[in-house]
N, C-alpha and C positions, 0 to 999 in steps of 0.2 A: 464574596458572592456565594451565599449558601446553596448547597446542592441537595436536592431531595435524596435521602439515603436509599430508598427503594429503587429510584431511577438510576442511581449510581451503581447499585448491586447488579441490576439487570444489564446495564450498559457494560460494566466490567466483565460480566460473564460472557456476553457476546463478543467483546473485544479480545477475550482470550484466544479467539480464533486467530488474531494477529500474532500472538505469541507463537502459536504453532506454525504460522506462516513464516515468521522470522527464523525459528529454530530449523524448520525443514529446509529453508533456503541456504542457511549457513552451515548446517551440520555436515554436508557432503564434502566440505573443504578438508576435513580430517580423514576422510576415507578414500578419496579419489585415487591416490597413488597406489594404495593396496589393491583396490579393485582392478586396476590395469594389470598389476602383477599376477593376481590370482587367476584371472581368465586369459592372460596373455593377449591382451587387446592391442590392436594397432591404434595409432593416434586417432584415426578417423572413428573407429568403433568406440574408443574411450571417450572421445568428444560427444558421440551420440548418447552413450550411457549417462554422462553427466548432464547433457542438455535435455534429456527426456523429460525431466520435471518441468523445465521451462516451456517446452512444447505443450505439456498438459496445462500449464498455467494460462497460456494464451487461449486454449479451447475452453477451459473452465471459466475464464473471464467473459468470453463471448456468449457462452450458453448458460452461465450461472443465474441470470435473471429470469429464465424461463420457468424452472421449477419454483423459484421464489414467488413468481407471479401466480402460478397455477396452484401450488400446494401450500404456500405460505412461507414466511420468513423463518419461523421456528423449526419446521420440519427440515427446511433446507440447511439450517445451521447444524441440526443433529446429523444429517447425512454427511456434511462436511467433516464433522468430528470422526465419523465412522471411516471416511476415506483416509483421513490422516492416520488413524489407528491401524487400519489394514496395510497402508503403505509402509508405516514404520516397521511393523512386525515382518511383513513380506520382504522388505529390503534387507532386514537383518538376517533372514534365513534363506535368502535367494540362493538358488542352486546353480544358476548359469546366467549368462549375459542377458538372455531373453527375459527370464523371470525378473531379474533386477531392473531392467529397463521398464517393464510393465508396472512394477510396484512403484517405481519413482514417478512414472507418468501419472499414476493414480494420485499420488501425493500432490503433483502439480495441479491436477484438476481441483483438489481441495484448496490449494493456495489461490488459484484464479477465482473460484466461486466465493471463497471467503472475502476476497477484496471487493466483491460485489455486494454480498448479502449482509455482512456484519455492519459496515458503515450505514447502509440503507436502513437496516432494522433499528439501529441506535438513533438515527436522525428522526425516525417516525415515532419513537417512544419518549424522546427526551424533551424537557421543557425548553422553550426557545432561549431563555436567558443562559442556559448551561449547555446548549446543544454542541457548541464548538468544542468545549472541554471534553464532553462525553464521547463524541465521535472521534476526537483526536486520541482518546485512550487506545484506539485501535492501532494508530501509528506508533504510539509509545510501546505497545506490546510487541509490535514487529521488531523494533530496535532492541528491546529487552530480550526477546527470543534469540536474536542474532548473538548478543553478548553471552547469553547462557549456553548457546550451542558451542561457542568457542571455549567457554569454561568447561563444559561437559567433555568436549573432545580432549582438552588438556588433561583432565583428571583420568579419563579412561586410557588415553594414550600413554600416560606415565605409570600406569598400574601394572604393566607387564602381563596383560591378559591375552591369551592366545586368540588370534583372529579378532583383535580389539575393534576393527572397523565394523564388525557386525553389531557389537554392543553400542558403538557410537550412533549407528542408524536406528537400532531397535529401541533405545531408551526413550525415544520420542513417543513410543506407545503409551507410556505412563501419563504424561500430561494430556495426550489425546483422549485417553479413556476418562480421565477426570473431567475434561471439558465436555465430553459427550453426555456424561451423567448430569453435569450441572445444567445443561440446556433444558432438561425436563422441568427445572424449577422456575423458568422464565415464561412470561405470557406471550401470546401471539401479538403481532404488531396491530395496534388499534386502527391505524389508518388503512392497513390492508383489509381488515375486517369490514370497514366501511366501503372501501372501493370494490371489494369482491362480493360481499354478501349483504351489504347495507345493514350490517349488524351494529346499529348505533348503541344499543343497550350494553353489549359486551365491551364495545370500544370505550364507552363512558366509564364503565367499571374499571377498566385498566388505566385510563388516563386520570381517573380520580386518585389513583395511587401514585402515578409517575409525575403528573403535572396538575395538581389540584387547583392551582391559581388560574391556569389557562384552559381548563377542560371545556367549559361552555363555549368559549370562542373557537377552540380547535374543532369541536363537533360541528358548530354552525358553519364555519368556513369550509370544512371538509365536505359537508352536504352540498353547499353552493358549488364547490369545485366539481363534485360528482355530477351535478346536473348540467354543468357547462360543457363537459367533455362528451361528445356524441360519438367520436370515432372509436373503433375497437382497438385496444392496446396492441402494439407491435413495433418492431424496429422501424418500419416504414413511416409510421406516424411521427417519429422523431424528426424527420426531414420535411414535414409539412410546414407551410409558411408560419403557422401558429406557434410551433415549438422549435423552429430552426435556430433561433438565437440562443435558446437554452442549450440545445445540442452542441452548437459551436463553442459555447463557453466551456462545457465539459470536455470537449475534444481538445481545445487549446490548452487548458491547464494541464491535461495529461501530456500533451505534446511538449510543452515547455518543461515539464518535470523531467523528461528524459533527455532533451537536447541541452540540458544543463551539464550533462556528463556524469551525473551522480552514480549510475550503475557501472559505467566504465571505470570510474575511480575506485568504487568499492570492490569490484571484481578483480581489478588488475593493479591495485595499489602497490603490492610488493614489486611487480615488474616496473612500474613507473618510477619508484624510488631507486631501483637498481639502475635504470637507464640514466638517472641523474648522477650516478657514481656512488650511491650509498650501499654499504655492504649488505649482504643477505640477512645477517643477524639483525642489524639495525633496521632494515626494511620491515622485518616481521614485528619487531618491537613497535615501530611506528604504526603498523597496521592495527595492533591492539589499541593504540592511542586513538585511532579513528573510531573504533567501537565505543570507547568511553566518552569521547567528545560528542558523538552522535547521541548517546543516551542522555547526557546532561543537557545538551541543547534542545533535545526533543521535550524533556521535562519542562524547560523554560517556555517552549512553544505552547505546551498545554496550559501553562499558567497564564499566558498572555492572550490566547486566542479569543476569549470572550471578554477580555478587558480592553484590548486595543482594536480587535476586529480582524477579519480576514485580510482586508486590503492593506492595512498598515504592516501586518506581518509579511505580506508579499513585497511591499516596498523595502522593508529591512532586508529580506532575503535577496531581492534582486540587486540592491546596491552591494551587499556582501559577496554575491556571486561575481559581479563585474570586477570588483577590486581583487578578490582572491584569484580568479581565473587570469586576469591581466598579469598578476605577479607570477603565477605558475607558468604562463606562456613566456614571460620575460626571463624566467629562471633557465629555460631551455634555449631561448633564442638570443638573449642578451649576452653581453660580454662578461664572462668569468664570474658569475655569482656562485658563492659557496653552496654546495648541495645541502648544507646544514639548514638552510632556510626553507627548502621545499616542503618538509613535513609540516612546518608551521603554516605555510600558505594552504596546504591541503586541509589542515585542521580548521582553518578559517572558512574554507569552502564548505566543509561538512557542517560546521555550526550554522552557516548561512542557510544551508538547505534544511536542516532540522527545524530551525525557528520559522522559516518561511514556507517553502513548498511542502516539506515533509509534514508539517503540522496542518496545513490548509487543504491539501489536495482531496483527501477522502471526505472531509467535511463539505467542501465546496461542491463537489460532484453530487453528493447526496442531497444537496439543497436545491438543485437546478430544475427538478422535474416534478410535475404533479403526481399525486398518489397513484393514479392509474398507470403512469408511464415510468415511475421511478425505477422499477426493476430493469427495464430495457435501457433506460438512460444510464444507469449505473454500470450495466454491462458494457455499453459502448465506450464509456469513459475508461473503464478498467481495461478493456481490450486494447484501446489506443495506447495506454500506458505500457502494457505487457508486450505488445507486438514491437513497439519501438525499443523496449528494453532488450528484446531478443536480437533485433537487427543491430543495435549499437554494440552489444556485447560480442556479436559475431564479427563485425567489421573493424572494431577498435585495434586488435593486434596487428592486422594488415596495414592499416593507415599509420599506426604508431611506428612500425618497422620501416615503412616505405618513406614517410615524410617527417617522422619525428613527432613526439608528443606536443611540442611547442605550438605547431600549427593547428593541431586538434583542439588544444585549450583555447587558442585564439578564436576558432570557429565557435566553440561553446560560449565564449564571452560575447561574441556578436549575437548569438541567439538570446542571451540573457538581456542584452540591450533591447531586443525586440520584445522580450517579456515585460521589461519595465514600461515600455510604451503601451503595451496591452493593458497592464495594470492601471496605468494613468488614465487611459481614455475609454476602456471597454469593460473592465471588471467591476461588477456591482458589489456593494457592501451588504452583507446579510446578517450581521451580528444582531442578536437580541430580537429577531423577528420570527414569527411562526412560518412554517413551510408554506402555508396557504397565502400569507401576506406576500412572501417572496414571489409566489406564482402570479399574484395579481399584478405586481409591477413588471414582471417579465412578459406577461401577456400584453400589457399596455405598450411595452417596448416593441414587441412583435407587430402589434397593430399599427404602431407608428412607422 
């Protein structure tokens, strides 16, 4: 399936925000112990310093659609790059707990806003036949950024540099600056130009370069959609009868993404392995394996998403989740299974996520809403994702220590059975269809 080179370049440039997202999220792992020692932080204050980025992510996700709708996708992407840059440099030179927390919070705002604006922008500029691949580049870059953060931390941490934690955090400023400069080379979203300014001429000029085969149909259907929406854009409109099913689809895919347990496992993998009786050294080695499996399986998801479709990938992921989570729960609850098998079960879980939910979530949310409401819908879906990520990350250690991880994995497995039923009976297939065609079917569903 050939991909338009210009559309690929533009999409990859926007998707590099995902690389910064992944790098920013993972890089703190190499610095967090030194930060506690430098400023003599209590456990509670240490937790607040590390979690400050996650709180920023929740707010950035909720509010990121507002500037994207008001000032455009391109300007928003540029400011996201600036936030990443200032956060990286500021975190590296932070002089006390307060300044460090502020700069990490700023980076979190960038992460949250990036998860809204970048997938939305790519979906609005990509040809229908390649939209899944191009939007999923964002997820691939997240995973790649996580792996590169681990590599960067290792290189800096073994180089015997004084206050190496500052360099670990500050080095993110380099890709952030490159990303910000590259944003100047991409065009504004053509569908935003139509929805906001009725600028069909400029939109046609951009689509002629990114989607030459579908430009006429895209312009025609965008104009029809524009005429059909009489309500002023805003979060409240998402819950009107006309758009409620689209909103529910976006919320549910984000909900199921997190109740799979993906972030609990990524954040606490070493602890989970150690609870199964695996040595600390082997637990850390297994954690590196998680990053590599995630990267390879994400690449496979990119390859398949426009070939098999969103729904089939979700089937594959759901069955993989159920099997791997069942085995993980049994490993803790069953009689005498060797801990040797647990990392293998976890790798299976990670692969299932990367091929299924990981590849699909940002693509699917970006496809659920009309042009006028996409910024708000993307924000709501991303906010659901991040608020649940924060809650699950906060409660997992308590429940794991109180009840044991086996029962938690059994709960995640039950949730994935619910996801499988949702995919079977409620999730629409969107592969190879224009955003406007998808909207026509969703509107019929709402009307029915």
